N, CA and C atoms as a LAMMPS dump frame, in Angstrom:
ITEM: TIMESTEP
0
ITEM: NUMBER OF ATOMS
570
ITEM: BOX BOUNDS ff ff ff
-5.0000000000000000e+02 5.0000000000000000e+02
-5.0000000000000000e+02 5.0000000000000000e+02
-5.0000000000000000e+02 5.0000000000000000e+02
ITEM: ATOMS id mol type element x y z
1 1 1 N -16.865 1.724 -12.163
2 1 2 C -16.302 1.441 -11.048
3 1 3 C -15.593 2.807 -10.566
4 2 1 N -15.298 2.969 -9.205
5 2 2 C -14.961 4.262 -8.833
6 2 3 C -13.33 3.754 -8.685
7 3 1 N -12.434 4.797 -8.462
8 3 2 C -11.331 4.662 -8.225
9 3 3 C -10.875 4.197 -6.771
10 4 1 N -9.101 3.678 -6.586
11 4 2 C -9.111 2.994 -5.328
12 4 3 C -7.859 3.905 -5.255
13 5 1 N -7.634 4.098 -4.131
14 5 2 C -6.426 4.858 -3.113
15 5 3 C -5.447 3.252 -2.615
16 6 1 N -4.568 2.884 -2.671
17 6 2 C -3.842 1.86 -2.235
18 6 3 C -2.583 2.971 -0.942
19 7 1 N -2.518 2.299 0.315
20 7 2 C -1.752 3.206 0.854
21 7 3 C -1.101 2.469 1.303
22 8 1 N 0.734 2.823 0.951
23 8 2 C 1.793 2.33 1.533
24 8 3 C 1.812 3.151 2.5
25 9 1 N 2.999 2.653 3.298
26 9 2 C 3.232 2.95 5.169
27 9 3 C 4.742 4.08 4.81
28 10 1 N 4.856 4.691 4.312
29 10 2 C 5.943 5.954 3.759
30 10 3 C 5.346 7.3 4.534
31 11 1 N 6.129 8.003 4.785
32 11 2 C 5.584 9.424 5.415
33 11 3 C 4.972 10.274 4.783
34 12 1 N 5.259 10.401 3.648
35 12 2 C 4.59 11.577 2.73
36 12 3 C 3.015 11.386 2.808
37 13 1 N 2.663 9.894 2.999
38 13 2 C 0.873 9.979 3.123
39 13 3 C 0.71 10.614 4.274
40 14 1 N 1.477 11.276 5.499
41 14 2 C 0.69 11.993 6.305
42 14 3 C 0.262 13.23 6.525
43 15 1 N 0.363 13.626 5.158
44 15 2 C -0.111 15.227 4.688
45 15 3 C -1.839 14.918 4.625
46 16 1 N -1.839 13.819 4.25
47 16 2 C -3.559 12.954 3.761
48 16 3 C -4.464 12.682 4.792
49 17 1 N -5.466 13.286 4.834
50 17 2 C -6.594 12.751 5.661
51 17 3 C -7.453 11.588 4.939
52 18 1 N -7.127 10.57 5.834
53 18 2 C -7.704 9.1 5.11
54 18 3 C -9.362 9.306 4.969
55 19 1 N -9.866 9.705 6.035
56 19 2 C -11.282 9.698 6.068
57 19 3 C -11.699 10.471 4.496
58 20 1 N -10.959 11.263 4.114
59 20 2 C -11.566 12.15 2.833
60 20 3 C -11.805 10.956 1.766
61 21 1 N -10.385 9.961 1.65
62 21 2 C -10.271 9.378 0.821
63 21 3 C -11.637 8.222 0.404
64 22 1 N -12.362 7.911 1.743
65 22 2 C -13.49 7.179 1.753
66 22 3 C -14.574 7.792 0.992
67 23 1 N -14.518 8.875 0.981
68 23 2 C -15.69 9.395 0.117
69 23 3 C -15.401 9.57 -1.607
70 24 1 N -14.172 9.495 -1.291
71 24 2 C -13.429 9.854 -2.999
72 24 3 C -13.181 7.888 -3.842
73 25 1 N -13.408 7.025 -2.82
74 25 2 C -13.068 5.987 -4.022
75 25 3 C -13.128 4.925 -2.725
76 26 1 N -12.639 3.498 -3.524
77 26 2 C -12.065 2.684 -2.389
78 26 3 C -10.707 2.535 -1.431
79 27 1 N -10.691 2.472 -0.682
80 27 2 C -9.082 2.196 0.155
81 27 3 C -8.586 1.096 0.407
82 28 1 N -7.237 0.559 0.301
83 28 2 C -6.596 -0.677 0.295
84 28 3 C -5.195 -0.052 1.065
85 29 1 N -5.252 -1.131 2.282
86 29 2 C -3.782 -0.452 2.964
87 29 3 C -3.274 -1.764 3.881
88 30 1 N -2.009 -1.868 4.311
89 30 2 C -1.457 -2.457 5.037
90 30 3 C -1.195 -2.702 6.486
91 31 1 N -1.289 -3.612 6.543
92 31 2 C -0.119 -3.968 8.105
93 31 3 C -1.505 -3.089 9.601
94 32 1 N -0.545 -2.362 9.937
95 32 2 C -0.79 -1.663 11.422
96 32 3 C -1.803 -0.697 11.069
97 33 1 N -2.254 -0.209 10.138
98 33 2 C -3.09 0.717 9.428
99 33 3 C -4.334 0.474 10.326
100 34 1 N -4.756 -1.079 10.549
101 34 2 C -6.179 -1.242 10.742
102 34 3 C -6.004 -0.446 11.894
103 35 1 N -5.03 -0.523 12.695
104 35 2 C -5.164 0.012 13.992
105 35 3 C -5.786 1.451 14.016
106 36 1 N -5.529 2.206 13.018
107 36 2 C -5.634 3.723 13.208
108 36 3 C -7.13 4.28 12.361
109 37 1 N -7.139 3.361 11.252
110 37 2 C -8.503 3.111 10.162
111 37 3 C -8.53 1.917 9.547
112 38 1 N -9.809 2.069 9.365
113 38 2 C -10.48 0.788 8.52
114 38 3 C -10.502 0.646 6.973
115 39 1 N -9.424 0.422 6.367
116 39 2 C -9.711 0.403 4.991
117 39 3 C -10.904 -0.851 4.188
118 40 1 N -11.08 -0.287 2.839
119 40 2 C -11.783 -1.238 2.144
120 40 3 C -11.64 -2.721 2.577
121 41 1 N -9.829 -2.574 2.129
122 41 2 C -9.015 -3.589 1.976
123 41 3 C -8.104 -3.966 2.838
124 42 1 N -8.143 -4.987 3.73
125 42 2 C -6.551 -4.378 4.299
126 42 3 C -5.628 -5.836 3.803
127 43 1 N -4.424 -5.747 3.584
128 43 2 C -2.865 -6.806 3.533
129 43 3 C -2.127 -6.756 4.569
130 44 1 N -1.779 -7.86 4.876
131 44 2 C -0.674 -8.285 5.587
132 44 3 C 0.126 -9.678 5.237
133 45 1 N 1.072 -9.667 5.32
134 45 2 C 2.093 -10.656 4.526
135 45 3 C 2.802 -11.432 5.758
136 46 1 N 3.501 -10.347 6.326
137 46 2 C 4.399 -10.753 7.522
138 46 3 C 3.899 -11.486 8.963
139 47 1 N 4.049 -12.851 8.852
140 47 2 C 3.651 -13.659 9.892
141 47 3 C 3.499 -13.061 11.368
142 48 1 N 4.374 -12.242 11.997
143 48 2 C 3.281 -11.68 13.248
144 48 3 C 2.448 -10.751 12.991
145 49 1 N 2.335 -9.671 12.074
146 49 2 C 1.211 -8.618 12.125
147 49 3 C 0.398 -9.564 11.275
148 50 1 N 0.501 -10.058 10.72
149 50 2 C -0.902 -11.836 9.817
150 50 3 C -1.26 -12.003 10.817
151 51 1 N -0.933 -12.697 11.962
152 51 2 C -1.557 -13.291 13.194
153 51 3 C -2.255 -12.098 13.694
154 52 1 N -1.365 -11.299 14.52
155 52 2 C -1.979 -10.498 14.962
156 52 3 C -3.302 -9.472 14.533
157 53 1 N -3.598 -9.88 13.453
158 53 2 C -5.081 -9.049 12.947
159 53 3 C -6.01 -9.885 12.711
160 54 1 N -5.375 -11.226 12.312
161 54 2 C -6.506 -11.889 12.254
162 54 3 C -7.028 -12.635 13.873
163 55 1 N -6.157 -12.881 14.815
164 55 2 C -6.666 -13.339 16.227
165 55 3 C -7.418 -12.248 16.935
166 56 1 N -7.152 -10.468 16.303
167 56 2 C -7.743 -9.374 16.955
168 56 3 C -9.734 -9.517 15.899
169 57 1 N -9.892 -10.787 15.331
170 57 2 C -11.244 -10.559 15.171
171 57 3 C -11.524 -9.934 13.846
172 58 1 N -10.606 -8.931 13.649
173 58 2 C -10.613 -8.059 12.513
174 58 3 C -11.248 -8.398 10.976
175 59 1 N -11.038 -9.635 10.644
176 59 2 C -10.899 -10.185 9.357
177 59 3 C -12.463 -10.602 9.21
178 60 1 N -13.119 -11.165 10.62
179 60 2 C -14.464 -11.267 10.552
180 60 3 C -15.548 -10.16 10.26
181 61 1 N -15.307 -8.914 10.107
182 61 2 C -15.693 -7.703 9.717
183 61 3 C -15.645 -7.134 8.919
184 62 1 N -14.252 -7.645 8.758
185 62 2 C -13.531 -6.399 7.326
186 62 3 C -13.011 -7.553 6.771
187 63 1 N -12.51 -6.962 4.972
188 63 2 C -11.813 -7.812 4.075
189 63 3 C -10.775 -7.589 4.662
190 64 1 N -9.996 -9.18 4.46
191 64 2 C -8.471 -8.792 4.968
192 64 3 C -7.968 -10.214 3.962
193 65 1 N -6.613 -9.63 3.529
194 65 2 C -6.345 -10.7 2.587
195 65 3 C -4.672 -11.114 3.389
196 66 1 N -3.86 -12.346 3.435
197 66 2 C -2.793 -12.654 3.925
198 66 3 C -2.548 -14.344 3.365
199 67 1 N -1.066 -14.439 3.307
200 67 2 C -0.505 -15.828 2.637
201 67 3 C -1.15 -16.932 3.042
202 68 1 N -1.117 -17.249 4.377
203 68 2 C -1.895 -18.317 5.024
204 68 3 C -2.694 -17.646 5.909
205 69 1 N -3.972 -17.717 5.211
206 69 2 C -5.121 -17.296 6.182
207 69 3 C -5.629 -18.616 7.32
208 70 1 N -5.481 -18.092 8.44
209 70 2 C -6.116 -19.171 9.994
210 70 3 C -7.394 -19.569 9.754
211 71 1 N -7.866 -21.07 9.879
212 71 2 C -8.941 -21.501 9.517
213 71 3 C -10.066 -20.796 10.567
214 72 1 N -11.26 -20.371 9.86
215 72 2 C -12.084 -19.686 10.568
216 72 3 C -12.281 -18.332 11.258
217 73 1 N -10.729 -17.397 10.795
218 73 2 C -11.388 -16.269 11.432
219 73 3 C -11.298 -15.401 10.769
220 74 1 N -11.869 -15.808 9.181
221 74 2 C -12.286 -14.873 8.309
222 74 3 C -11.483 -14.143 6.812
223 75 1 N -9.93 -14.328 6.928
224 75 2 C -9.184 -14.151 6.506
225 75 3 C -9.383 -14.43 4.768
226 76 1 N -8.76 -13.964 3.759
227 76 2 C -9.059 -14.391 2.198
228 76 3 C -7.473 -14.556 2.133
229 77 1 N -7.36 -15.453 1.114
230 77 2 C -5.836 -15.794 0.586
231 77 3 C -5.487 -14.372 -0.123
232 78 1 N -4.101 -14.047 -0.626
233 78 2 C -3.625 -13.434 -1.597
234 78 3 C -3.702 -13.7 -2.824
235 79 1 N -4.045 -13.375 -4.005
236 79 2 C -3.887 -14.204 -4.858
237 79 3 C -2.394 -14.635 -5.229
238 80 1 N -2.371 -16.165 -6.131
239 80 2 C -2.418 -17.083 -6.089
240 80 3 C -0.833 -16.727 -6.893
241 81 1 N -1.106 -15.627 -8.005
242 81 2 C -0.195 -15.211 -8.872
243 81 3 C 1.353 -14.645 -8.287
244 82 1 N 0.39 -13.551 -7.232
245 82 2 C 1.694 -12.864 -6.042
246 82 3 C 1.26 -13.315 -4.821
247 83 1 N 1.794 -14.565 -4.293
248 83 2 C 1.731 -15.147 -3.007
249 83 3 C 2.87 -14.708 -2.465
250 84 1 N 4.323 -14.467 -3.434
251 84 2 C 5.501 -14.106 -2.317
252 84 3 C 5.427 -12.775 -2.336
253 85 1 N 4.721 -11.901 -2.656
254 85 2 C 4.747 -10.499 -2.936
255 85 3 C 4.791 -10.149 -1.455
256 86 1 N 5.616 -8.719 -1.637
257 86 2 C 5.052 -7.521 -0.237
258 86 3 C 4.019 -7.197 -0.277
259 87 1 N 3.101 -6.543 0.744
260 87 2 C 2.043 -6.558 1.521
261 87 3 C 1.53 -5.12 0.125
262 88 1 N 2.129 -3.988 0.321
263 88 2 C 1.872 -3.246 -0.914
264 88 3 C 1.632 -3.184 -1.841
265 89 1 N 2.855 -4.124 -3.221
266 89 2 C 2.452 -4.556 -4.195
267 89 3 C 1.085 -5.708 -4.08
268 90 1 N 0.686 -6.171 -2.97
269 90 2 C -0.565 -7.338 -2.861
270 90 3 C -1.57 -6.355 -2.934
271 91 1 N -1.576 -5.129 -2.313
272 91 2 C -2.693 -4.167 -2.077
273 91 3 C -2.733 -3.96 -3.788
274 92 1 N -2.312 -3.253 -4.224
275 92 2 C -2.18 -2.46 -5.627
276 92 3 C -2.599 -3.582 -6.73
277 93 1 N -1.907 -4.959 -6.4
278 93 2 C -2.562 -6.19 -7.372
279 93 3 C -4.428 -5.981 -7.237
280 94 1 N -4.408 -6.135 -5.654
281 94 2 C -5.634 -6.463 -5.785
282 94 3 C -7.104 -5.092 -5.98
283 95 1 N -6.214 -4.223 -5.962
284 95 2 C -7.645 -3.137 -6.629
285 95 3 C -7.11 -2.858 -8.277
286 96 1 N -6.41 -3.639 -8.578
287 96 2 C -6.245 -4.148 -10.1
288 96 3 C -7.148 -4.986 -10.303
289 97 1 N -6.98 -6.025 -9.873
290 97 2 C -8.044 -7.108 -9.758
291 97 3 C -9.71 -6.805 -9.603
292 98 1 N -10.003 -6.215 -8.805
293 98 2 C -11.039 -5.279 -8.785
294 98 3 C -11.902 -4.361 -9.394
295 99 1 N -10.97 -4.405 -10.55
296 99 2 C -11.547 -3.567 -11.855
297 99 3 C -11.489 -1.784 -11.085
298 100 1 N -10.3 -1.468 -10.325
299 100 2 C -10.896 -0.242 -10.757
300 100 3 C -9.616 0.37 -11.673
301 101 1 N -10.094 1.361 -12.572
302 101 2 C -9.345 2.139 -13.856
303 101 3 C -8.686 3.023 -13.157
304 102 1 N -8.581 3.856 -12.199
305 102 2 C -7.341 4.517 -11.534
306 102 3 C -7.041 3.906 -10.431
307 103 1 N -6.22 4.042 -10.037
308 103 2 C -5.185 3.389 -9.025
309 103 3 C -4.438 4.451 -8.688
310 104 1 N -4.436 5.358 -7.106
311 104 2 C -3.381 5.495 -6.746
312 104 3 C -2.509 5.201 -5.833
313 105 1 N -1.346 5.379 -5.805
314 105 2 C -0.642 4.954 -4.536
315 105 3 C -0.411 6.025 -3.744
316 106 1 N -0.511 5.762 -2.529
317 106 2 C -0.256 7.077 -1.755
318 106 3 C 0.654 6.362 -0.457
319 107 1 N 1.877 6.984 -0.499
320 107 2 C 2.904 6.621 0.586
321 107 3 C 3.729 5.569 0.58
322 108 1 N 4.015 5.158 -1.349
323 108 2 C 4.673 4.538 -1.877
324 108 3 C 6.446 5.329 -2.023
325 109 1 N 6.938 5.473 -1.096
326 109 2 C 7.928 6.29 -1.002
327 109 3 C 9.29 5.7 -1.69
328 110 1 N 9.053 4.332 -1.12
329 110 2 C 10.281 3.463 -1.655
330 110 3 C 12.003 3.879 -1.743
331 111 1 N 11.968 4.429 -0.159
332 111 2 C 13.467 4.968 -0.23
333 111 3 C 13.372 5.892 1.167
334 112 1 N 14.403 5.889 1.908
335 112 2 C 14.691 6.978 3.279
336 112 3 C 14.288 7.757 2.849
337 113 1 N 14.02 8.402 4.301
338 113 2 C 13.341 9.532 4.571
339 113 3 C 14.607 10.861 4.223
340 114 1 N 14.297 11.732 5.085
341 114 2 C 15.064 12.963 4.52
342 114 3 C 16.406 13.018 5.043
343 115 1 N 16.253 12.08 6.446
344 115 2 C 17.403 11.823 7.052
345 115 3 C 18.593 10.58 6.817
346 116 1 N 17.855 9.775 5.681
347 116 2 C 18.524 8.967 4.632
348 116 3 C 18.22 7.324 5.685
349 117 1 N 17.639 7.637 7.021
350 117 2 C 16.919 6.437 7.661
351 117 3 C 15.654 5.926 7.267
352 118 1 N 15.212 5.201 7.731
353 118 2 C 14.013 4.044 8.245
354 118 3 C 12.89 5.142 7.588
355 119 1 N 11.849 5.027 6.446
356 119 2 C 10.931 5.66 6.328
357 119 3 C 9.585 4.983 6.344
358 120 1 N 8.969 5.052 7.591
359 120 2 C 7.981 4.107 7.768
360 120 3 C 6.667 5.166 9.045
361 121 1 N 5.331 5.469 8.637
362 121 2 C 5.039 6.092 9.485
363 121 3 C 4.664 5.413 10.911
364 122 1 N 4.978 3.993 10.767
365 122 2 C 4.927 3.44 12.011
366 122 3 C 6.252 2.829 12.666
367 123 1 N 7.259 3.442 12.405
368 123 2 C 8.62 3.46 12.769
369 123 3 C 8.446 3.542 14.569
370 124 1 N 9.24 2.448 15.227
371 124 2 C 8.905 1.988 16.412
372 124 3 C 8.416 1.814 17.173
373 125 1 N 6.788 1.341 16.412
374 125 2 C 5.705 0.784 16.648
375 125 3 C 5.898 -1.101 16.778
376 126 1 N 5.257 -1.862 17.421
377 126 2 C 5.226 -3.171 17.377
378 126 3 C 4.924 -3.884 15.839
379 127 1 N 6.075 -4.629 15.613
380 127 2 C 6.307 -5.488 14.117
381 127 3 C 7.191 -4.431 13.303
382 128 1 N 7.537 -3.124 13.754
383 128 2 C 8.541 -1.97 12.566
384 128 3 C 9.556 -1.838 13.086
385 129 1 N 10.476 -1.475 12.533
386 129 2 C 11.73 -0.638 13.276
387 129 3 C 11.744 0.314 13.717
388 130 1 N 13.351 0.495 14.531
389 130 2 C 12.614 1.89 15.106
390 130 3 C 13.057 3.085 14.827
391 131 1 N 12.67 4.136 14.584
392 131 2 C 13.269 5.334 14.283
393 131 3 C 14.441 5.474 14.505
394 132 1 N 15.311 5.883 13.444
395 132 2 C 17.01 5.881 13.089
396 132 3 C 17.382 4.648 12.65
397 133 1 N 16.561 3.724 12.561
398 133 2 C 16.98 2.366 11.786
399 133 3 C 17.327 2.558 10.27
400 134 1 N 18.391 1.687 9.619
401 134 2 C 18.498 2.203 8.042
402 134 3 C 17.547 2.021 7.747
403 135 1 N 17.369 2.105 6.415
404 135 2 C 16.336 2.282 5.389
405 135 3 C 16.209 0.764 5.066
406 136 1 N 14.385 0.252 4.754
407 136 2 C 14.259 -0.504 4.06
408 136 3 C 14.969 -1.338 2.749
409 137 1 N 15.042 -1.926 2.375
410 137 2 C 15.613 -2.446 0.901
411 137 3 C 14.218 -2.666 -0.071
412 138 1 N 14.21 -1.76 -0.897
413 138 2 C 12.951 -1.395 -2.052
414 138 3 C 13.522 -2.307 -3.374
415 139 1 N 14.275 -2.64 -3.175
416 139 2 C 14.662 -3.388 -4.677
417 139 3 C 13.027 -4.302 -5.17
418 140 1 N 12.896 -5.727 -4.1
419 140 2 C 11.966 -6.449 -4.068
420 140 3 C 10.355 -5.534 -4.597
421 141 1 N 10.268 -4.597 -3.823
422 141 2 C 8.874 -3.876 -3.858
423 141 3 C 9.099 -3.205 -5.5
424 142 1 N 10.11 -2.825 -5.859
425 142 2 C 10.135 -2.051 -7.256
426 142 3 C 9.72 -3.057 -8.078
427 143 1 N 10.5 -4.356 -8.526
428 143 2 C 10.192 -5.355 -9.209
429 143 3 C 8.725 -5.807 -8.652
430 144 1 N 8.236 -6.237 -8.128
431 144 2 C 7.027 -6.624 -8.145
432 144 3 C 6.028 -5.669 -8.577
433 145 1 N 6.092 -4.411 -8.405
434 145 2 C 5.851 -3.422 -8.922
435 145 3 C 5.423 -3.151 -10.229
436 146 1 N 6.55 -2.834 -11.02
437 146 2 C 6.527 -3.471 -12.271
438 146 3 C 5.837 -4.778 -13.297
439 147 1 N 5.921 -5.712 -12.088
440 147 2 C 5.334 -6.499 -12.776
441 147 3 C 3.788 -6.416 -12.884
442 148 1 N 3.08 -5.964 -11.84
443 148 2 C 2.283 -5.859 -11.642
444 148 3 C 1.514 -4.793 -12.253
445 149 1 N 2.298 -4.041 -12.461
446 149 2 C 1.512 -2.991 -13.73
447 149 3 C 1.509 -3.005 -14.891
448 150 1 N 2.755 -4.17 -15.587
449 150 2 C 2.495 -4.662 -16.877
450 150 3 C 1.757 -5.732 -16.943
451 151 1 N 1.005 -6.505 -15.591
452 151 2 C 0.031 -7.374 -15.645
453 151 3 C -0.99 -6.981 -16.627
454 152 1 N -0.992 -5.283 -15.725
455 152 2 C -2.893 -4.443 -16.083
456 152 3 C -2.328 -3.274 -16.651
457 153 1 N -2.084 -3.386 -18.149
458 153 2 C -1.722 -2.27 -18.992
459 153 3 C -2.817 -1.169 -19.256
460 154 1 N -4.4 -1.516 -18.673
461 154 2 C -5.915 -1.042 -19.24
462 154 3 C -5.673 -0.031 -17.907
463 155 1 N -4.742 -0.267 -16.922
464 155 2 C -5.447 0.556 -15.291
465 155 3 C -4.74 1.619 -15.717
466 156 1 N -4.889 2.682 -14.991
467 156 2 C -4.27 3.804 -14.776
468 156 3 C -3.93 3.78 -13.579
469 157 1 N -2.653 4.262 -13.297
470 157 2 C -2.06 4.253 -12.009
471 157 3 C -0.973 5.688 -11.787
472 158 1 N -1.71 6.122 -10.845
473 158 2 C -0.59 7.569 -10.121
474 158 3 C -0.431 7.153 -9.065
475 159 1 N 1.477 7.444 -8.745
476 159 2 C 2.204 7.704 -7.762
477 159 3 C 1.848 8.727 -7.075
478 160 1 N 1.968 8.903 -6.144
479 160 2 C 1.977 10.537 -5.191
480 160 3 C 2.895 10.652 -4.737
481 161 1 N 3.743 11.661 -4.858
482 161 2 C 4.411 11.992 -4.487
483 161 3 C 5.068 13.574 -3.448
484 162 1 N 5.553 12.774 -2.426
485 162 2 C 6.102 13.917 -1.3
486 162 3 C 6.98 14.295 -1.306
487 163 1 N 7.696 15.068 -0.396
488 163 2 C 9.026 15.286 -0.138
489 163 3 C 10.121 14.155 0.006
490 164 1 N 9.004 12.965 0.608
491 164 2 C 9.82 11.78 0.831
492 164 3 C 9.899 10.515 0.045
493 165 1 N 9.419 10.874 -1.404
494 165 2 C 9.303 10.127 -2.134
495 165 3 C 10.682 9.851 -2.702
496 166 1 N 10.849 8.585 -3.132
497 166 2 C 12.367 8.217 -4.286
498 166 3 C 12.046 8.114 -5.298
499 167 1 N 12.854 8.83 -6.248
500 167 2 C 12.634 8.587 -7.852
501 167 3 C 12.958 7.117 -7.987
502 168 1 N 12.387 6.765 -8.51
503 168 2 C 12.955 5.054 -9.172
504 168 3 C 12.786 4.898 -10.212
505 169 1 N 13.91 5.212 -10.98
506 169 2 C 14.383 5.021 -12.693
507 169 3 C 13.163 3.949 -13.026
508 170 1 N 13.474 2.766 -12.383
509 170 2 C 12.426 1.345 -13.126
510 170 3 C 10.895 1.731 -13.605
511 171 1 N 10.918 2.676 -12.82
512 171 2 C 8.882 3.038 -13.538
513 171 3 C 9.168 4.354 -14.679
514 172 1 N 10.314 4.47 -14.962
515 172 2 C 10.223 5.819 -15.771
516 172 3 C 9.571 4.854 -17.23
517 173 1 N 9.75 4.027 -17.368
518 173 2 C 9.235 3.117 -18.666
519 173 3 C 7.858 2.619 -18.353
520 174 1 N 6.927 2.477 -17.781
521 174 2 C 6.145 2.582 -17.59
522 174 3 C 4.663 3.494 -18.361
523 175 1 N 4.187 2.999 -18.985
524 175 2 C 3.161 3.985 -19.945
525 175 3 C 1.754 4.231 -19.077
526 176 1 N 1.241 3.086 -18.03
527 176 2 C 0.595 3.464 -17.912
528 176 3 C 0.711 4.143 -15.848
529 177 1 N 2.056 4.525 -15.703
530 177 2 C 1.734 5.1 -14.413
531 177 3 C 2.347 6.812 -14.66
532 178 1 N 1.347 7.303 -13.91
533 178 2 C 2.029 8.809 -14.047
534 178 3 C 2.341 9.233 -12.481
535 179 1 N 3.128 9.85 -11.994
536 179 2 C 3.95 10.675 -10.664
537 179 3 C 2.601 11.566 -10.889
538 180 1 N 2.088 12.031 -9.408
539 180 2 C 1.441 13.411 -8.965
540 180 3 C 1.733 13.977 -7.712
541 181 1 N 2.457 15.136 -7.786
542 181 2 C 2.671 15.871 -6.676
543 181 3 C 1.554 15.815 -5.387
544 182 1 N 1.725 15.861 -4.199
545 182 2 C 0.828 15.398 -3.336
546 182 3 C -0.182 17.224 -3.06
547 183 1 N 0.475 17.965 -3.44
548 183 2 C -0.53 19.075 -3.491
549 183 3 C -1.446 19.146 -4.347
550 184 1 N -1.066 18.582 -5.659
551 184 2 C -1.743 18.269 -6.885
552 184 3 C -3.139 17.224 -6.462
553 185 1 N -2.498 16.364 -5.668
554 185 2 C -3.692 15.523 -5.402
555 185 3 C -4.915 15.664 -4.539
556 186 1 N -4.523 16.406 -3.539
557 186 2 C -4.843 16.788 -2.668
558 186 3 C -6.134 17.927 -3.083
559 187 1 N -5.867 18.543 -4.096
560 187 2 C -6.431 18.97 -4.805
561 187 3 C -7.352 18.551 -5.716
562 188 1 N -7.015 17.511 -6.131
563 188 2 C -8.772 16.473 -6.962
564 188 3 C -9.563 16.203 -5.725
565 189 1 N -8.958 15.984 -4.634
566 189 2 C -10.156 15.513 -3.563
567 189 3 C -11.003 16.43 -3.239
568 190 1 N -10.878 17.684 -3.679
569 190 2 C -11.339 18.615 -3.221
570 190 3 C -11.143 19.24 -1.795
């Protein structure tokens, strides 16, 4: 089984050429990513963007998971155990369920940007907060990821960190999670 790359939407992933990931493994992504790049698996949980994705016809040609798939439009349900989780954690769970032994988390910054404000590559786009907004609360994402990583102790997870990636003390005790600077990750891709 190949390695998986799960794309969060934190700005630290801007330094990574997404097309390069396709050559090195399977790519999982979330929400508005589909407008600029077609991952192997797309996840959306918020109703407005999930509806937009389904009505666009995207799931008829591509694998898309959402909480409540609209009949006949091709989307798949999220795993029942993680039904109430956010898109990024669900994408991580799907990579683990799909059997990938190594799972790299890219753009999982989980904190404000260097300006202490909203940290998202899609800031200002439809369905997203405006640039300059207050940061999104990340406590739920942290708890959800800790649960998922504990559910899959035999998988190796790597959180790729850039200048905007927050330190998360709750991750320190997870034996199957290692942190990797973006520069080192880019070196692995060649």
